[in-house]
N, CA, C and O of each residue as an XYZ file, in Angstrom:
268
protein
N     104.811     94.315     81.710
C     104.573     94.971     82.800
C     104.021     93.869     83.911
O     104.565     93.523     84.960
N     102.950     93.497     83.422
C     102.534     92.534     84.555
C     103.310     91.444     85.028
O     103.039     90.839     86.065
N     104.400     91.146     84.188
C     105.403     90.136     84.646
C     106.335     90.896     85.632
O     106.763     90.350     86.649
N     106.627     92.163     85.296
C     107.428     92.911     86.284
C     106.745     93.217     87.544
O     107.377     93.180     88.599
N     105.495     93.518     87.510
C     104.575     93.442     88.575
C     104.698     92.314     89.504
O     105.028     92.450     90.683
N     104.382     91.027     88.856
C     104.383     89.813     89.264
C     105.362     89.317     90.130
O     105.110     88.646     91.130
N     106.890     89.764     89.612
C     108.010     89.520     90.419
C     108.544     90.536     91.106
O     109.766     90.550     91.254
N     107.765     91.542     91.636
C     108.032     92.657     92.202
C     109.114     93.681     91.987
O     109.563     94.430     92.855
N     109.523     93.614     90.569
C     110.456     94.393     90.523
C     109.974     95.739     90.202
O     110.740     96.696     90.316
N     108.569     95.910     89.744
C     107.803     96.976     90.109
C     106.883     97.080     91.079
O     106.483     96.058     91.636
N     106.403     98.338     91.433
C     105.079     98.406     92.536
C     103.722     98.170     91.766
O     102.779     97.412     91.993
N     104.009     99.254     90.602
C     102.745     99.579     89.820
C     103.019    100.016     88.492
O     104.158    100.442     88.306
N     102.198    100.007     87.486
C     102.449    101.092     86.237
C     101.076    101.573     85.753
O      99.971    101.128     86.064
N     101.443    102.767     84.771
C     100.295    103.349     84.278
C     100.096    102.754     82.934
O     101.151    102.743     82.301
N      99.189    102.307     82.360
C      99.563    101.518     80.748
C      98.021    101.447     80.078
O      96.938    101.694     80.608
N      98.248    101.137     79.091
C      97.116    101.087     78.114
C      96.667     99.555     78.171
O      97.310     98.682     78.755
N      95.550     99.369     77.527
C      95.165     97.610     76.991
C      96.302     97.446     75.862
O      96.773     98.218     75.027
N      96.564     95.921     76.249
C      96.043     95.096     77.198
C      96.603     94.710     78.140
O      96.345     93.713     78.813
N      97.594     95.629     78.298
C      98.462     95.292     79.901
C      97.434     95.638     81.118
O      97.747     94.983     82.112
N      96.468     96.350     81.303
C      95.490     96.437     82.258
C      94.695     95.362     82.451
O      94.384     95.091     83.611
N      94.267     94.639     81.491
C      93.392     93.376     81.501
C      94.102     92.268     81.749
O      93.510     91.289     82.202
N      95.488     92.219     81.500
C      96.313     91.130     81.692
C      96.637     90.959     83.086
O      96.659     89.839     83.597
N      96.954     92.289     83.893
C      97.221     92.149     85.276
C      95.990     92.198     86.130
O      96.056     91.858     87.311
N      94.923     92.586     85.610
C      93.720     92.384     86.521
C      93.113     91.125     86.167
O      92.486     90.790     87.171
N      92.961     90.215     85.235
C      92.382     89.469     84.920
C      93.167     88.230     85.557
O      92.565     87.257     86.010
N      94.410     88.333     85.554
C      95.184     87.308     85.806
C      95.735     87.307     87.503
O      96.588     86.554     87.974
N      95.068     88.243     88.133
C      95.118     88.529     89.651
C      96.400     89.022     90.156
O      96.756     88.953     91.332
N      97.048     89.507     89.225
C      98.749     89.963     89.519
C      98.470     91.458     89.914
O      99.335     92.002     90.600
N      97.453     92.124     89.588
C      97.269     93.821     89.867
C      95.945     93.946     89.953
O      95.076     93.217     89.474
N      95.823     95.108     90.719
C      94.223     95.741     90.996
C      94.130     97.508     90.157
O      94.954     98.421     90.107
N      93.061     97.399     89.736
C      93.182     98.853     88.798
C      92.583     99.720     89.822
O      91.527     99.558     90.434
N      93.753    101.008     89.928
C      93.442    101.954     91.044
C      92.927    102.906     90.809
O      92.298    103.474     91.703
N      93.012    103.551     89.256
C      92.330    104.731     89.083
C      92.640    104.784     87.482
O      93.652    104.315     86.961
N      91.560    105.455     86.792
C      91.542    105.435     85.315
C      92.368    107.022     85.259
O      92.487    107.873     86.141
N      92.830    106.999     83.923
C      93.741    108.540     83.792
C      92.831    109.797     83.933
O      93.172    110.908     84.340
N      91.482    109.348     83.470
C      90.202    110.755     83.634
C      90.242    111.010     84.751
O      90.447    112.223     84.797
N      90.158    110.533     85.961
C      90.329    110.556     87.282
C      91.373    111.297     87.790
O      91.239    111.783     88.914
N      92.596    111.508     87.041
C      93.749    112.068     87.836
C      93.892    113.589     87.624
O      93.392    113.980     86.569
N      94.379    114.387     88.281
C      93.973    115.782     88.670
C      95.412    116.285     87.290
O      96.386    115.551     87.127
N      95.215    117.634     86.461
C      94.179    118.167     86.856
C      92.625    117.726     86.218
O      92.519    117.065     85.185
N      91.454    118.210     87.019
C      90.219    117.456     86.239
C      89.842    117.842     85.161
O      89.654    119.039     84.948
N      89.644    116.878     84.224
C      89.192    117.036     82.900
C      90.253    117.356     82.053
O      89.967    118.009     81.049
N      91.617    116.984     82.269
C      92.735    116.785     81.624
C      92.954    115.430     80.676
O      93.437    115.326     79.549
N      92.513    114.628     81.410
C      92.893    113.290     80.442
C      91.873    112.467     80.009
O      92.014    111.245     80.009
N      90.588    113.156     79.539
C      89.200    112.525     79.432
C      89.576    111.617     78.289
O      89.255    110.435     78.418
N      90.262    112.014     77.092
C      90.389    111.059     75.862
C      91.719    110.201     76.026
O      92.236    109.813     74.979
N      92.246    109.909     77.069
C      93.659    109.298     77.540
C      93.198    107.835     78.189
O      93.335    107.664     79.400
N      92.722    106.928     77.459
C      92.446    105.680     78.022
C      93.662    105.351     78.744
O      94.492    104.961     77.922
N      94.123    105.339     79.912
C      95.162    104.586     80.754
C      94.517    104.620     82.348
O      93.786    105.375     82.989
N      95.163    103.476     82.558
C      94.963    103.389     83.926
C      96.077    102.996     84.678
O      97.066    102.507     84.132
N      95.975    103.218     86.226
C      97.278    103.081     87.018
C      96.832    101.715     87.927
O      95.872    101.650     88.695
N      97.740    100.722     87.638
C      97.381     99.551     88.172
C      98.585     99.491     89.243
O      99.577    100.218     89.183
N      98.364     98.571     90.175
C      99.467     98.155     91.096
C      99.244     96.905     91.723
O      98.177     96.290     91.736
N     100.563     96.488     92.363
C     100.412     95.000     93.152
C      99.379     94.944     94.190
O      99.236     95.938     94.903
N      98.576     93.824     94.385
C      97.619     93.759     95.468
C      98.317     93.707     96.748
O      97.743     94.101     97.763
N      99.287     93.337     96.778
C      99.954     93.318     98.429
C     100.202     94.717     98.982
O      99.870     95.183    100.072
N     100.925     95.327     97.877
C     101.222     97.131     98.017
C      99.742     97.668     98.273
O      99.571     98.251     99.344
N      98.908     97.569     97.613
C      97.291     98.111     97.860
C      96.865     97.862     99.218
O      96.457     98.746     99.972
N      96.984     96.487     99.550
C      96.429     95.948    100.898
C      97.429     96.806    101.973
O      96.862     97.669    102.643
N      98.512     96.663    102.118
C      99.508     97.159    102.754
C      99.484     98.749    103.165
O      99.573     99.314    104.255
N      99.321     99.240    101.780
C      99.397    101.108    102.038
C      98.563    101.588    101.437
O      98.905    102.224    100.440
N      97.288    101.505    101.734
C      95.981    101.994    100.717
C      96.190    103.478    100.489
O      96.013    104.109     99.447
N      96.715    104.027    101.994
C      96.604    105.569    101.944
C      97.907    106.215    100.724
O      97.729    107.214    100.027
N      98.957    105.506    100.719
C     100.002    105.651     99.516
C      99.123    105.703     98.388
O      98.571    106.664     97.853
N      99.099    104.299     98.095
C      98.424    104.217     96.781
C      97.429    105.200     96.094
O      97.463    105.672     94.958
N      96.445    105.392     97.204
C      95.704    106.412     96.539
C      95.919    107.862     96.842
O      95.102    108.724     96.519
N      96.933    108.085     97.409
C      97.572    109.708     97.410
C      98.085    109.810     95.921
O      98.619    110.845     95.522
């Protein structure tokens, strides 16, 4: 997934470790939200997944990403 993000074949992904750290530590992705923060409230507490997206997508479309 990080490679697809880096080559702009995808805009973002929802994944688990190590894909989260690979994307963020390499500077390819920015962590946007943890699954526990997604609606409905309290439904994903034990589901350690995060949404990551390309840095340029987040910078150019912050409202879209946060929506």
